[in-house]
gemmi code that builds the backbone of each chain (N, CA, C; Angstrom):
import gemmi

chains = {
    "A": [
        ("MET", (0.851, -1.203, 0.000), (0.000, 0.000, 0.000), (0.883, 1.250, 0.000)),
        ("GLN", (1.837, 1.278, 0.977), (2.764, 2.402, 1.085), (3.590, 2.521, -0.192)),
        ("HIS", (4.095, 1.384, -0.675), (4.915, 1.365, -1.883), (4.093, 1.825, -3.094)),
        ("GLY", (2.812, 1.410, -3.133), (1.927, 1.796, -4.236), (1.713, 3.299, -4.271)),
        ("ARG", (1.542, 3.901, -3.093), (1.342, 5.357, -3.035), (2.593, 6.099, -3.490)),
        ("GLN", (3.748, 5.563, -3.092), (5.004, 6.199, -3.495), (5.188, 6.114, -5.012)),
        ("THR", (4.880, 4.948, -5.576), (4.991, 4.779, -7.031), (4.054, 5.739, -7.760)),
        ("ALA", (2.832, 5.884, -7.247), (1.858, 6.799, -7.866), (2.367, 8.238, -7.812)),
        ("ALA", (2.968, 8.613, -6.685), (3.508, 9.977, -6.540), (4.687, 10.190, -7.491)),
        ("PHE", (5.537, 9.172, -7.638), (6.671, 9.255, -8.568), (6.157, 9.437, -9.998)),
        ("ARG", (5.099, 8.683, -10.322), (4.524, 8.772, -11.678), (3.967, 10.177, -11.924)),
        ("ARG", (3.301, 10.724, -10.905), (2.744, 12.077, -11.037), (3.876, 13.084, -11.273)),
        ("GLY", (4.970, 12.900, -10.555), (6.130, 13.785, -10.731), (6.680, 13.709, -12.148)),
        ("SER", (6.711, 12.500, -12.708), (7.220, 12.327, -14.077), (6.332, 13.042, -15.086)),
        ("VAL", (5.011, 12.952, -14.875), (4.073, 13.629, -15.781), (4.282, 15.139, -15.718)),
        ("VAL", (4.470, 15.658, -14.498), (4.667, 17.109, -14.326), (5.960, 17.556, -15.000)),
        ("ILE", (7.039, 16.775, -14.823), (8.316, 17.210, -15.397), (8.265, 17.157, -16.929)),
        ("ILE", (7.561, 16.164, -17.483), (7.425, 16.104, -18.945), (6.664, 17.347, -19.431)),
        ("SER", (5.613, 17.715, -18.700), (4.845, 18.921, -19.061), (5.738, 20.159, -19.002)),
        ("LEU", (6.588, 20.234, -17.975), (7.474, 21.393, -17.830), (8.495, 21.463, -18.968)),
        ("VAL", (9.042, 20.308, -19.325), (10.041, 20.279, -20.410), (9.390, 20.668, -21.736)),
        ("VAL", (8.207, 20.109, -21.994), (7.496, 20.434, -23.246), (7.175, 21.930, -23.283)),
        ("ALA", (6.688, 22.467, -22.165), (6.358, 23.897, -22.101), (7.602, 24.754, -22.347)),
        ("THR", (8.745, 24.323, -21.817), (9.980, 25.092, -22.008), (10.423, 25.082, -23.466)),
        ("VAL", (10.313, 23.924, -24.108), (10.685, 23.836, -25.534), (9.751, 24.712, -26.373)),
        ("LEU", (8.448, 24.645, -26.088), (7.475, 25.469, -26.822), (7.742, 26.960, -26.594)),
        ("GLU", (8.079, 27.291, -25.342), (8.394, 28.679, -24.983), (9.595, 29.177, -25.799)),
        ("TYR", (10.614, 28.330, -25.875), (11.821, 28.688, -26.630), (11.491, 28.874, -28.111)),
        ("MET", (10.702, 27.921, -28.657), (10.348, 28.006, -30.081), (9.510, 29.252, -30.363)),
        ("ALA", (8.596, 29.567, -29.441), (7.771, 30.771, -29.608), (8.651, 32.019, -29.615)),
        ("ALA", (9.661, 32.033, -28.738), (10.525, 33.217, -28.639), (11.369, 33.417, -29.892)),
        ("VAL", (11.818, 32.320, -30.512), (12.698, 32.472, -31.677), (11.921, 32.596, -32.990)),
        ("THR", (10.650, 32.197, -33.008), (9.905, 32.253, -34.274), (8.912, 33.421, -34.349)),
        ("ILE", (8.275, 33.747, -33.225), (7.249, 34.802, -33.245), (7.920, 36.167, -33.025)),
        ("THR", (7.623, 37.103, -33.901), (8.244, 38.420, -33.785), (7.310, 39.440, -33.111)),
        ("GLN", (6.003, 39.254, -33.252), (5.041, 40.202, -32.659), (4.245, 39.509, -31.553)),
        ("GLY", (4.178, 40.133, -30.393), (3.356, 39.616, -29.293), (3.946, 38.429, -28.563)),
        ("ALA", (5.243, 38.188, -28.739), (5.871, 37.044, -28.070), (5.933, 37.241, -26.555)),
        ("PHE", (5.985, 38.498, -26.129), (6.130, 38.780, -24.701), (4.987, 38.157, -23.890)),
        ("MET", (3.745, 38.380, -24.371), (2.590, 37.852, -23.641), (2.588, 36.329, -23.633)),
        ("ILE", (3.030, 35.746, -24.744), (3.107, 34.274, -24.813), (4.114, 33.756, -23.773)),
        ("LEU", (5.238, 34.457, -23.661), (6.261, 34.058, -22.684), (5.731, 34.182, -21.254)),
        ("VAL", (4.949, 35.242, -21.017), (4.349, 35.426, -19.685), (3.414, 34.263, -19.357)),
        ("VAL", (2.606, 33.876, -20.362), (1.653, 32.771, -20.151), (2.401, 31.464, -19.866)),
        ("PHE", (3.443, 31.193, -20.655), (4.230, 29.969, -20.444), (4.862, 29.964, -19.038)),
        ("ALA", (5.429, 31.089, -18.643), (6.069, 31.177, -17.318), (5.032, 30.952, -16.211)),
        ("ALA", (3.827, 31.532, -16.406), (2.779, 31.375, -15.389), (2.336, 29.915, -15.286)),
        ("ILE", (2.189, 29.253, -16.437), (1.768, 27.840, -16.432), (2.821, 26.980, -15.727)),
        ("LYS", (4.090, 27.221, -16.068), (5.174, 26.421, -15.471), (5.257, 26.665, -13.959)),
        ("ALA", (5.141, 27.925, -13.567), (5.203, 28.247, -12.128), (4.039, 27.592, -11.386)),
        ("TRP", (2.862, 27.603, -12.005), (1.688, 26.987, -11.371), (1.879, 25.468, -11.216)),
        ("LEU", (2.422, 24.832, -12.243), (2.655, 23.376, -12.175), (3.577, 23.046, -10.989)),
        ("ILE", (4.643, 23.840, -10.835), (5.597, 23.582, -9.747), (4.936, 23.864, -8.391)),
        ("LEU", (4.224, 24.998, -8.307), (3.554, 25.358, -7.051), (2.538, 24.302, -6.627)),
        ("GLN", (1.757, 23.858, -7.577), (0.652, 22.954, -7.274), (1.112, 21.520, -6.996)),
        ("TYR", (1.983, 21.007, -7.871), (2.310, 19.581, -7.775), (3.617, 19.282, -7.039)),
        ("PHE", (4.582, 20.199, -7.099), (5.852, 19.942, -6.418), (5.892, 20.600, -5.030)),
        ("MET", (5.296, 21.788, -4.918), (5.369, 22.513, -3.633), (4.122, 22.326, -2.778)),
        ("HIS", (3.102, 21.678, -3.338), (1.871, 21.364, -2.600), (1.301, 22.613, -1.916)),
        ("LEU", (1.089, 23.641, -2.687), (0.580, 24.908, -2.139), (-0.735, 24.704, -1.384)),
        ("SER", (-1.561, 23.779, -1.884), (-2.880, 23.576, -1.270), (-2.787, 23.026, 0.153)),
        ("GLN", (-1.609, 22.496, 0.544), (-1.432, 21.996, 1.918), (-1.728, 23.070, 2.955)),
        ("LEU", (-1.506, 24.336, 2.565), (-1.711, 25.431, 3.505), (-3.149, 25.521, 3.985)),
        ("TRP", (-4.072, 25.016, 3.171), (-5.483, 25.110, 3.525), (-6.032, 23.783, 4.059)),
        ("GLN", (-5.137, 22.806, 4.280), (-5.590, 21.490, 4.759), (-5.134, 21.267, 6.199)),
        ("ILE", (-5.500, 22.156, 7.081), (-5.014, 22.130, 8.470), (-5.374, 20.825, 9.195)),
        ("HIS", (-6.589, 20.354, 9.014), (-7.041, 19.216, 9.815), (-6.807, 17.866, 9.141)),
        ("GLU", (-6.182, 17.891, 7.982), (-5.979, 16.625, 7.287), (-4.623, 16.007, 7.551)),
        ("GLU", (-3.789, 16.677, 8.360), (-2.456, 16.118, 8.656), (-2.560, 14.902, 9.566)),
    ],
    "B": [
        ("MET", (-7.793, 8.785, 28.918), (-6.765, 9.737, 29.351), (-5.537, 9.670, 28.426)),
        ("VAL", (-5.065, 8.427, 28.222), (-3.899, 8.231, 27.353), (-4.237, 8.643, 25.925)),
        ("VAL", (-5.449, 8.246, 25.503), (-5.888, 8.589, 24.140), (-5.958, 10.104, 23.973)),
        ("GLU", (-6.481, 10.771, 24.989), (-6.581, 12.244, 24.939), (-5.196, 12.879, 24.831)),
        ("THR", (-4.262, 12.346, 25.635), (-2.898, 12.891, 25.621), (-2.258, 12.717, 24.238)),
        ("ILE", (-2.466, 11.509, 23.670), (-1.905, 11.243, 22.338), (-2.536, 12.190, 21.310)),
        ("ALA", (-3.862, 12.365, 21.428), (-4.570, 13.243, 20.495), (-4.072, 14.678, 20.607)),
        ("GLN", (-3.851, 15.114, 21.879), (-3.341, 16.480, 22.074), (-1.950, 16.635, 21.481)),
        ("HIS", (-1.114, 15.586, 21.707), (0.256, 15.626, 21.170), (0.228, 15.677, 19.652)),
        ("HIS", (-0.650, 14.849, 19.055), (-0.762, 14.815, 17.590), (-1.234, 16.167, 17.068)),
        ("GLY", (-2.218, 16.738, 17.781), (-2.739, 18.043, 17.376), (-1.682, 19.124, 17.449)),
        ("ALA", (-0.876, 19.094, 18.526), (0.193, 20.090, 18.679), (1.235, 19.936, 17.586)),
        ("ALA", (1.606, 18.688, 17.263), (2.595, 18.447, 16.205), (2.077, 18.925, 14.859)),
        ("ALA", (0.775, 18.657, 14.603), (0.185, 19.060, 13.322), (0.163, 20.575, 13.189)),
        ("SER", (-0.204, 21.267, 14.278), (-0.264, 22.729, 14.181), (1.146, 23.318, 14.092)),
        ("ARG", (2.135, 22.656, 14.727), (3.518, 23.125, 14.623), (4.003, 23.007, 13.167)),
        ("LEU", (3.662, 21.892, 12.533), (4.019, 21.687, 11.130), (3.366, 22.764, 10.257)),
        ("GLN", (2.109, 23.061, 10.591), (1.382, 24.071, 9.825), (2.040, 25.448, 9.979)),
        ("ILE", (2.501, 25.749, 11.178), (3.190, 27.027, 11.431), (4.508, 27.077, 10.664)),
        ("HIS", (5.226, 25.936, 10.663), (6.476, 25.859, 9.893), (6.214, 26.156, 8.419)),
        ("ARG", (5.178, 25.517, 7.908), (4.859, 25.701, 6.485), (4.491, 27.150, 6.183)),
        ("LEU", (3.655, 27.719, 7.031), (3.228, 29.105, 6.817), (4.437, 30.041, 6.861)),
        ("GLY", (5.327, 29.805, 7.829), (6.540, 30.628, 7.940), (7.394, 30.542, 6.696)),
        ("LEU", (7.550, 29.326, 6.162), (8.364, 29.149, 4.955), (7.721, 29.849, 3.760)),
        ("TRP", (6.391, 29.731, 3.653), (5.703, 30.381, 2.534), (5.829, 31.901, 2.626)),
        ("LEU", (5.789, 32.441, 3.834), (5.967, 33.894, 3.993), (7.384, 34.305, 3.597)),
        ("PHE", (8.357, 33.467, 3.969), (9.742, 33.728, 3.576), (9.861, 33.708, 2.045)),
        ("ILE", (9.235, 32.712, 1.422), (9.277, 32.600, -0.043), (8.624, 33.834, -0.684)),
        ("LEU", (7.528, 34.287, -0.078), (6.848, 35.484, -0.596), (7.782, 36.700, -0.549)),
        ("SER", (8.520, 36.824, 0.560), (9.453, 37.962, 0.681), (10.566, 37.855, -0.372)),
        ("GLU", (10.979, 36.623, -0.674), (11.990, 36.410, -1.711), (11.449, 36.797, -3.094)),
        ("CYS", (10.160, 36.564, -3.299), (9.525, 36.927, -4.579), (9.643, 38.433, -4.812)),
        ("PHE", (9.473, 39.211, -3.747), (9.593, 40.670, -3.878), (11.018, 41.063, -4.281)),
        ("LEU", (11.986, 40.375, -3.690), (13.391, 40.658, -4.003), (13.677, 40.383, -5.485)),
        ("PHE", (13.307, 39.187, -5.936), (13.534, 38.845, -7.344), (12.696, 39.744, -8.256)),
        ("GLY", (11.462, 40.027, -7.826), (10.572, 40.870, -8.631), (11.168, 42.249, -8.862)),
        ("ALA", (11.835, 42.803, -7.845), (12.436, 44.135, -7.969), (13.530, 44.130, -9.040)),
        ("ILE", (14.372, 43.097, -9.015), (15.483, 43.062, -9.985), (14.975, 42.733, -11.384)),
        ("ILE", (13.971, 41.858, -11.454), (13.407, 41.521, -12.771), (12.755, 42.760, -13.392)),
        ("SER", (12.043, 43.533, -12.586), (11.410, 44.742, -13.138), (12.478, 45.767, -13.543)),
        ("ALA", (13.616, 45.772, -12.825), (14.711, 46.680, -13.190), (15.251, 46.348, -14.582)),
        ("ARG", (15.186, 45.067, -14.968), (15.650, 44.662, -16.305), (14.868, 45.414, -17.383)),
        ("TYR", (13.552, 45.494, -17.201), (12.724, 46.164, -18.213), (12.885, 47.676, -18.146)),
        ("PHE", (13.172, 48.164, -16.953), (13.353, 49.610, -16.792), (14.672, 50.064, -17.422)),
        ("LEU", (15.735, 49.283, -17.210), (17.071, 49.694, -17.669), (17.366, 49.281, -19.116)),
        ("ALA", (16.933, 48.091, -19.487), (17.307, 47.574, -20.814), (16.107, 47.353, -21.724)),
        ("GLY", (14.908, 47.688, -21.266), (13.717, 47.472, -22.083), (13.544, 45.995, -22.383)),
        ("VAL", (13.137, 45.689, -23.623), (12.982, 44.271, -23.977), (14.092, 43.824, -24.931)),
        ("SER", (15.151, 44.618, -24.991), (16.243, 44.237, -25.893), (17.190, 43.270, -25.196)),
        ("ARG", (17.828, 42.444, -25.985), (18.848, 41.537, -25.424), (19.978, 41.399, -26.435)),
        ("PRO", (21.203, 41.180, -25.938), (22.339, 41.052, -26.864), (22.255, 39.762, -27.683)),
        ("HIS", (22.713, 39.833, -28.937), (22.687, 38.637, -29.797), (23.700, 37.595, -29.332)),
        ("GLU", (24.673, 38.047, -28.542), (25.746, 37.130, -28.119), (25.307, 36.170, -27.005)),
        ("LEU", (24.111, 36.365, -26.469), (23.641, 35.457, -25.408), (23.662, 34.022, -25.917)),
        ("ASN", (24.205, 33.124, -25.105), (24.324, 31.723, -25.515), (22.974, 31.016, -25.275)),
        ("GLN", (22.127, 30.992, -26.313), (20.777, 30.434, -26.176), (20.800, 28.934, -25.859)),
        ("GLY", (21.722, 28.218, -26.508), (21.815, 26.771, -26.268), (22.135, 26.462, -24.816)),
        ("LEU", (23.086, 27.219, -24.270), (23.487, 27.014, -22.878), (22.338, 27.391, -21.929)),
        ("GLY", (21.661, 28.498, -22.239), (20.526, 28.932, -21.417), (19.446, 27.865, -21.349)),
        ("LEU", (19.123, 27.282, -22.517), (18.097, 26.243, -22.558), (18.575, 24.995, -21.804)),
        ("ALA", (19.847, 24.655, -21.991), (20.397, 23.449, -21.346), (20.359, 23.562, -19.820)),
        ("ILE", (20.799, 24.703, -19.286), (20.818, 24.821, -17.814), (19.391, 24.909, -17.257)),
        ("THR", (18.471, 25.440, -18.082), (17.066, 25.469, -17.651), (16.539, 24.040, -17.503)),
        ("MET", (16.853, 23.200, -18.494), (16.411, 21.797, -18.435), (17.029, 21.084, -17.227)),
        ("VAL", (18.295, 21.369, -16.972), (18.987, 20.737, -15.832), (18.297, 21.119, -14.522)),
        ("LEU", (17.950, 22.401, -14.389), (17.310, 22.850, -13.139), (15.901, 22.264, -13.010)),
        ("LEU", (15.194, 22.156, -14.140), (13.858, 21.546, -14.089), (13.963, 20.087, -13.657)),
        ("LEU", (14.943, 19.376, -14.219), (15.137, 17.970, -13.844), (15.480, 17.834, -12.362)),
        ("SER", (16.229, 18.803, -11.847), (16.586, 18.746, -10.424), (15.342, 18.900, -9.550)),
        ("SER", (14.314, 19.576, -10.073), (13.067, 19.709, -9.316), (12.378, 18.350, -9.193)),
        ("LEU", (12.497, 17.530, -10.264), (11.900, 16.192, -10.208), (12.604, 15.335, -9.152)),
        ("THR", (13.937, 15.359, -9.161), (14.667, 14.532, -8.186), (14.422, 15.037, -6.755)),
        ("ALA", (14.289, 16.376, -6.611), (13.990, 16.927, -5.277), (12.604, 16.465, -4.814)),
        ("TYR", (11.646, 16.483, -5.740), (10.284, 16.025, -5.428), (10.303, 14.556, -5.012)),
        ("ARG", (11.040, 13.749, -5.786), (11.126, 12.316, -5.481), (11.805, 12.086, -4.124)),
        ("SER", (12.752, 12.948, -3.816), (13.436, 12.856, -2.529), (12.444, 13.088, -1.379)),
        ("GLU", (11.591, 14.096, -1.536), (10.601, 14.401, -0.495), (9.579, 13.266, -0.370)),
        ("VAL", (9.129, 12.768, -1.524), (8.146, 11.670, -1.513), (8.739, 10.447, -0.807)),
        ("ALA", (9.997, 10.144, -1.128), (10.655, 8.991, -0.506), (10.765, 9.179, 1.005)),
        ("ALA", (11.123, 10.388, 1.434), (11.217, 10.663, 2.880), (9.849, 10.522, 3.544)),
        ("ALA", (8.806, 10.974, 2.837), (7.449, 10.897, 3.385), (6.982, 9.451, 3.524)),
        ("HIS", (7.595, 8.545, 2.757), (7.226, 7.128, 2.831), (8.276, 6.302, 3.585)),
        ("GLY", (9.210, 6.986, 4.224), (10.223, 6.276, 5.021), (11.210, 5.479, 4.198)),
        ("ASN", (11.345, 5.827, 2.910), (12.249, 5.100, 2.015), (13.614, 5.825, 1.984)),
        ("THR", (14.468, 5.503, 2.930), (15.729, 6.238, 3.100), (16.645, 6.108, 1.880)),
        ("ARG", (16.694, 4.907, 1.305), (17.602, 4.677, 0.170), (17.253, 5.600, -1.014)),
        ("GLN", (15.961, 5.646, -1.346), (15.506, 6.510, -2.449), (15.700, 7.984, -2.098)),
        ("PHE", (15.473, 8.301, -0.832), (15.631, 9.681, -0.372), (17.072, 10.147, -0.587)),
        ("ILE", (18.030, 9.335, -0.153), (19.442, 9.705, -0.291), (19.811, 9.792, -1.770)),
        ("ARG", (19.381, 8.781, -2.538), (19.733, 8.734, -3.962), (19.226, 9.976, -4.703)),
        ("ASN", (17.965, 10.340, -4.444), (17.389, 11.495, -5.145), (17.960, 12.822, -4.639)),
        ("SER", (18.289, 12.881, -3.355), (18.919, 14.100, -2.829), (20.275, 14.320, -3.497)),
        ("LEU", (21.042, 13.236, -3.617), (22.360, 13.356, -4.258), (22.222, 13.741, -5.733)),
        ("ALA", (21.217, 13.154, -6.398), (20.980, 13.501, -7.816), (20.645, 14.989, -7.948)),
        ("THR", (19.851, 15.497, -7.006), (19.491, 16.925, -7.023), (20.735, 17.788, -6.837)),
        ("ILE", (21.594, 17.373, -5.905), (22.821, 18.143, -5.645), (23.718, 18.152, -6.883)),
        ("ILE", (23.832, 17.002, -7.549), (24.669, 16.919, -8.766), (24.093, 17.822, -9.861)),
        ("LEU", (22.769, 17.759, -10.057), (22.139, 18.588, -11.098), (22.274, 20.077, -10.766)),
        ("GLY", (22.118, 20.414, -9.493), (22.294, 21.809, -9.072), (23.722, 22.285, -9.328)),
        ("GLY", (24.686, 21.400, -9.047), (26.094, 21.722, -9.310), (26.350, 21.934, -10.796)),
        ("LEU", (25.701, 21.084, -11.607), (25.829, 21.200, -13.069), (25.264, 22.538, -13.551)),
        ("PHE", (24.150, 22.939, -12.951), (23.554, 24.236, -13.284), (24.543, 25.364, -12.990)),
        ("LEU", (25.188, 25.281, -11.830), (26.152, 26.325, -11.446), (27.344, 26.369, -12.406)),
        ("VAL", (27.773, 25.192, -12.875), (28.865, 25.153, -13.856), (28.426, 25.895, -15.128)),
        ("GLY", (27.185, 25.640, -15.562), (26.640, 26.320, -16.740), (26.600, 27.830, -16.561)),
        ("VAL", (26.173, 28.275, -15.381), (26.113, 29.716, -15.093), (27.525, 30.317, -15.122)),
        ("THR", (28.489, 29.573, -14.587), (29.875, 30.060, -14.578), (30.396, 30.239, -16.004)),
        ("VAL", (30.100, 29.263, -16.865), (30.509, 29.361, -18.274), (29.853, 30.587, -18.916)),
        ("GLU", (28.557, 30.760, -18.615), (27.811, 31.899, -19.176), (28.390, 33.231, -18.692)),
        ("TRP", (28.806, 33.274, -17.443), (29.416, 34.502, -16.903), (30.718, 34.814, -17.640)),
        ("GLY", (31.497, 33.772, -17.938), (32.748, 33.971, -18.674), (32.495, 34.634, -20.016)),
        ("GLU", (31.452, 34.161, -20.718), (31.102, 34.741, -22.012), (30.522, 36.143, -21.830)),
        ("ALA", (29.733, 36.313, -20.777), (29.076, 37.600, -20.538), (30.088, 38.716, -20.280)),
        ("PHE", (31.147, 38.411, -19.536), (32.167, 39.436, -19.268), (32.786, 39.952, -20.562)),
        ("GLU", (32.833, 39.068, -21.567), (33.433, 39.449, -22.849), (32.470, 40.297, -23.692)),
        ("PHE", (31.202, 39.884, -23.746), (30.257, 40.529, -24.683), (29.406, 41.642, -24.062)),
        ("PHE", (28.971, 41.476, -22.844), (28.196, 42.543, -22.181), (28.662, 42.662, -20.731)),
        ("PRO", (29.757, 43.397, -20.520), (30.340, 43.550, -19.177), (29.383, 44.249, -18.207)),
        ("PRO", (29.671, 44.178, -16.924), (28.767, 44.770, -15.916), (28.504, 46.260, -16.123)),
        ("GLN", (29.380, 46.938, -16.860), (29.174, 48.383, -17.069), (28.077, 48.657, -18.106)),
        ("SER", (27.770, 47.684, -18.956), (26.754, 47.896, -19.997), (25.359, 47.791, -19.377)),
        ("ALA", (24.344, 48.297, -20.115), (22.973, 48.301, -19.582), (22.494, 46.878, -19.304)),
        ("PHE", (22.730, 45.966, -20.241), (22.263, 44.592, -20.049), (23.074, 43.888, -18.952)),
        ("GLY", (24.385, 44.152, -18.947), (25.245, 43.544, -17.922), (24.855, 43.972, -16.524)),
        ("THR", (24.375, 45.223, -16.398), (23.944, 45.736, -15.095), (22.838, 44.873, -14.502)),
        ("ILE", (22.034, 44.277, -15.391), (20.936, 43.422, -14.944), (21.351, 41.958, -14.910)),
        ("PHE", (22.068, 41.546, -15.955), (22.428, 40.135, -16.092), (23.192, 39.605, -14.871)),
        ("PHE", (24.218, 40.343, -14.459), (25.073, 39.826, -13.383), (24.357, 39.789, -12.015)),
        ("PRO", (23.683, 40.875, -11.611), (22.977, 40.779, -10.312), (21.874, 39.715, -10.305)),
        ("LEU", (21.144, 39.617, -11.425), (20.013, 38.681, -11.450), (20.483, 37.233, -11.421)),
        ("THR", (21.416, 36.897, -12.310), (21.918, 35.513, -12.319), (22.779, 35.246, -11.070)),
        ("GLY", (23.469, 36.281, -10.585), (24.286, 36.116, -9.381), (23.434, 35.861, -8.151)),
        ("LEU", (22.347, 36.643, -8.018), (21.439, 36.444, -6.886), (20.822, 35.044, -6.934)),
        ("HIS", (20.437, 34.641, -8.140), (19.848, 33.315, -8.287), (20.870, 32.223, -7.957)),
        ("ALA", (22.103, 32.413, -8.453), (23.155, 31.421, -8.176), (23.426, 31.325, -6.676)),
        ("PHE", (23.355, 32.458, -5.988), (23.529, 32.442, -4.529), (22.446, 31.583, -3.872)),
        ("HIS", (21.209, 31.698, -4.364), (20.114, 30.885, -3.836), (20.322, 29.405, -4.160)),
        ("VAL", (20.866, 29.134, -5.354), (21.157, 27.736, -5.716), (22.188, 27.165, -4.746)),
        ("ILE", (23.232, 27.950, -4.464), (24.290, 27.478, -3.560), (23.714, 27.210, -2.163)),
        ("SER", (22.880, 28.145, -1.674), (22.303, 27.932, -0.337), (21.358, 26.723, -0.344)),
        ("GLY", (20.647, 26.523, -1.462), (19.782, 25.344, -1.584), (20.590, 24.063, -1.581)),
        ("LEU", (21.735, 24.087, -2.255), (22.602, 22.904, -2.290), (23.125, 22.577, -0.894)),
        ("LEU", (23.473, 23.629, -0.132), (23.950, 23.408, 1.243), (22.851, 22.764, 2.099)),
        ("LEU", (21.620, 23.276, 1.921), (20.484, 22.709, 2.672), (20.260, 21.248, 2.297)),
        ("LEU", (20.316, 20.969, 0.986), (20.094, 19.595, 0.526), (21.199, 18.666, 1.031)),
        ("GLY", (22.432, 19.172, 1.027), (23.548, 18.382, 1.550), (23.352, 18.081, 3.030)),
        ("PHE", (22.881, 19.100, 3.746), (22.638, 18.949, 5.190), (21.592, 17.864, 5.465)),
        ("ILE", (20.464, 17.927, 4.735), (19.402, 16.924, 4.999), (19.812, 15.537, 4.515)),
        ("ALA", (20.647, 15.495, 3.465), (21.116, 14.188, 2.979), (21.977, 13.507, 4.054)),
        ("VAL", (22.853, 14.289, 4.672), (23.723, 13.731, 5.728), (22.875, 13.300, 6.929)),
        ("LYS", (21.934, 14.189, 7.323), (21.074, 13.863, 8.465), (20.221, 12.627, 8.163)),
        ("GLY", (19.704, 12.575, 6.945), (18.862, 11.442, 6.545), (19.637, 10.143, 6.538)),
        ("ARG", (20.885, 10.224, 6.150), (21.743, 9.033, 6.116), (21.956, 8.484, 7.528)),
        ("ASN", (21.933, 9.417, 8.495), (22.091, 8.996, 9.893), (20.752, 8.605, 10.529)),
        ("GLY", (19.723, 8.505, 9.702), (18.417, 8.043, 10.186), (17.666, 9.047, 11.027)),
        ("LYS", (17.826, 10.349, 10.732), (17.165, 11.385, 11.544), (15.698, 11.590, 11.154)),
        ("TYR", (15.311, 11.137, 9.959), (13.945, 11.408, 9.505), (13.126, 10.120, 9.387)),
        ("SER", (11.833, 10.282, 9.628), (10.923, 9.148, 9.445), (9.713, 9.654, 8.674)),
        ("GLU", (8.802, 8.739, 8.313), (7.619, 9.173, 7.553), (6.712, 10.093, 8.369)),
        ("HIS", (6.901, 10.104, 9.699), (6.081, 10.981, 10.544), (6.792, 12.287, 10.893)),
        ("ASP", (8.073, 12.351, 10.640), (8.843, 13.532, 11.029), (9.931, 13.809, 9.983)),
        ("TYR", (9.558, 14.582, 8.981), (10.515, 14.881, 7.916), (10.404, 16.342, 7.453)),
        ("TRP", (9.990, 17.210, 8.381), (9.814, 18.622, 8.020), (11.078, 19.244, 7.403)),
        ("PRO", (12.294, 19.013, 7.957), (13.483, 19.625, 7.335), (13.631, 19.263, 5.854)),
        ("VAL", (13.273, 18.017, 5.512), (13.345, 17.598, 4.102), (12.328, 18.402, 3.291)),
        ("GLU", (11.101, 18.454, 3.794), (10.044, 19.193, 3.096), (10.434, 20.663, 2.917)),
        ("GLY", (10.980, 21.265, 3.980), (11.367, 22.677, 3.908), (12.471, 22.920, 2.890)),
        ("ALA", (13.504, 22.064, 2.928), (14.627, 22.234, 1.997), (14.170, 22.030, 0.552)),
        ("VAL", (13.316, 21.032, 0.346), (12.842, 20.739, -1.022), (11.930, 21.867, -1.522)),
        ("LYS", (11.085, 22.383, -0.645), (10.224, 23.519, -1.044), (11.090, 24.710, -1.449)),
        ("TYR", (12.134, 24.966, -0.683), (13.047, 26.067, -1.007), (13.682, 25.828, -2.385)),
        ("TRP", (14.066, 24.583, -2.640), (14.672, 24.248, -3.939), (13.681, 24.494, -5.085)),
        ("HIS", (12.430, 24.132, -4.849), (11.406, 24.370, -5.883), (11.219, 25.870, -6.117)),
        ("PHE", (11.329, 26.653, -5.043), (11.225, 28.106, -5.223), (12.357, 28.612, -6.118)),
        ("VAL", (13.572, 28.084, -5.889), (14.721, 28.466, -6.718), (14.421, 28.142, -8.189)),
        ("ASP", (13.742, 27.018, -8.402), (13.355, 26.610, -9.753), (12.318, 27.580, -10.342)),
        ("ILE", (11.329, 27.943, -9.541), (10.297, 28.884, -10.011), (10.930, 30.229, -10.371)),
        ("ALA", (11.868, 30.660, -9.533), (12.542, 31.938, -9.822), (13.208, 31.862, -11.197)),
        ("TRP", (13.830, 30.726, -11.508), (14.494, 30.588, -12.808), (13.474, 30.506, -13.959)),
        ("VAL", (12.313, 29.945, -13.672), (11.247, 29.871, -14.680), (10.894, 31.285, -15.173)),
        ("VAL", (11.008, 32.265, -14.291), (10.726, 33.658, -14.672), (11.997, 34.341, -15.206)),
        ("ILE", (13.146, 34.025, -14.590), (14.397, 34.677, -14.997), (14.809, 34.254, -16.413)),
        ("TYR", (14.618, 32.972, -16.730), (15.052, 32.460, -18.041), (14.450, 33.255, -19.215)),
        ("PRO", (13.121, 33.391, -19.306), (12.596, 34.215, -20.408), (12.992, 35.690, -20.287)),
        ("THR", (13.094, 36.187, -19.052), (13.458, 37.598, -18.851), (14.845, 37.906, -19.421)),
        ("ILE", (15.786, 36.978, -19.209), (17.161, 37.210, -19.661), (17.352, 36.764, -21.120)),
        ("TYR", (16.894, 35.543, -21.407), (17.274, 34.903, -22.673), (16.264, 35.072, -23.817)),
        ("LEU", (14.983, 35.148, -23.503), (13.991, 35.036, -24.569), (13.327, 36.345, -24.976)),
        ("VAL", (13.069, 37.215, -24.014), (12.361, 38.459, -24.343), (13.196, 39.294, -25.295)),
        ("SER", (12.580, 39.752, -26.362), (13.287, 40.656, -27.287), (12.286, 41.442, -28.119)),
    ],
}
model = gemmi.Model(1)
for chain_id, residues in chains.items():
    chain = gemmi.Chain(chain_id)
    for i, (resn, *xyz) in enumerate(residues, 1):
        res = gemmi.Residue()
        res.name, res.seqid = resn, gemmi.SeqId(i, " ")
        for name, pos in zip(("N", "CA", "C"), xyz):
            atom = gemmi.Atom()
            atom.name, atom.element = name, gemmi.Element(name[0])
            atom.pos, atom.b_iso = gemmi.Position(*pos), 0.0
            res.add_atom(atom)
        chain.add_residue(res)
    model.add_chain(chain)
structure = gemmi.Structure()
structure.add_model(model)
structure.setup_entities()
């Protein structure tokens, strides 16, 4: 049971990191190919990546789960 | 009576953990203001222009390395939370190696930067403090990770008591988030 939960968490981490890598590659491609309005696209990519890390790696929602510890 | 005492102890430990977490998040928030000030200075001093000499390949490579280190740091925390010391140590060491690799990349980039956009230039005025401040945070994160790795090796943490691991890993993730914003600010915006 414990091992299963750890494996599931590891798998979730792998999915998040793949999403982050893909987002970074897309961000880079957008920056080198798009000449107009790239700034806003970069802001959106940075926000998505930061949210993924905050939500899945830093467990931001733990702050509101006082009684579930 | 015994059950009540245990419940009170558990409640006190849980609220202490919650206070630790809140304190760390407030610290991270204060760090956001620090990085935010320097990042906004980039747009004030250099606008959205960037030198063509910036090593884009190296920038992308060190970004990937730091992102990967976030995965190993996450796995390290998960392993500690499940009492898996072997995985915890292995992933902590992997994070330290990746963080070290990132610093090597930054050092190489600084060598090139001194040649093409020295600290006296408008872009250099931003490049060096921003990457330097971030590198300082990486170094302090590496020290924290090294500390918990040594403590963990001596069996100091269990699945019920691993706050130092959680705190150090959260700090490392913050360093990663800071780079998520710094990378486009330095390398991509134009």
